[in-house]
C-alpha positions in Angstrom: 91.7 74.4 92.2 93.4 77.7 92.3 91.5 80.6 91.5 92.5 82.9 88.6 93.5 85.4 91.1 95.8 83.2 92.8 97.3 82.1 89.7 98.2 85.8 88.6 99.7 86.3 92.0 102.0 83.5 91.3 102.7 84.6 88.1 103.6 88.2 89.1 105.8 87.0 91.6 107.4 84.3 89.7 108.2 87.1 87.2 109.5 89.5 89.8 106.5 92.2 89.7 105.4 94.0 92.6 102.3 92.2 94.7 101.5 93.9 98.0 99.6 91.9 100.8 98.4 89.3 98.3 96.0 91.9 97.0 97.2 94.5 94.9 99.6 94.9 92.2 100.8 98.6 90.4 100.3 99.4 86.8 103.5 97.8 85.7 102.5 94.4 87.0 99.0 94.5 85.1 100.8 95.9 81.8 102.9 92.5 82.2 99.7 90.3 82.7 98.0 91.7 79.9 101.0 92.5 77.4 99.9 96.1 77.4 102.1 99.0 78.4 101.8 101.4 81.5 100.7 104.3 79.3 97.8 102.3 77.6 96.6 101.6 81.3 96.8 105.3 81.9 94.9 106.2 78.8 92.2 103.7 80.1 92.0 105.1 83.5 91.5 108.7 81.7 88.9 107.2 79.9 87.4 105.2 82.8 87.8 101.8 81.0 89.4 99.0 81.9 90.2 97.1 85.2 89.3 98.9 88.1 92.1 100.8 90.2 92.5 102.7 93.2 94.7 105.7 93.8 96.2 106.0 97.4 99.6 107.2 97.2 100.2 105.5 94.0 97.9 103.8 91.5 97.2 100.1 92.5 95.0 97.2 90.8 93.4 94.7 93.1 94.3 91.4 91.5 91.1 89.8 92.5 88.9 92.5 90.4 91.5 92.3 87.7 91.0 88.5 87.3 87.1 89.2 87.2 87.7 91.6 84.6 89.8 89.2 82.6 86.9 86.4 83.1 84.5 88.8 81.8 86.7 89.0 78.5 87.8 92.5 79.4 84.5 94.2 79.2 84.7 98.0 79.9 84.2 99.0 83.6 82.4 102.1 83.5 82.2 102.6 87.2 84.5 104.9 89.1 87.7 103.4 90.9 87.3 101.4 94.0 87.7 103.4 97.1 
């Protein structure tokens, strides 16, 4: 059986969203999955809530952590961004 992360990757790709190395997506991809705006995600990042994210040269979300966050019922992540 496919994991939720695998199904999210499939859905993102089928919908033409950004997926990097079967691991990361961008705020647009997360907004697409969640039915929220990228501005909402930016607000959540400012409030240190929502799914965990990492900022390299751009903001990215690990798809496996997004799947974990969804499976937890979208409980607030109070930890800092992943390194």
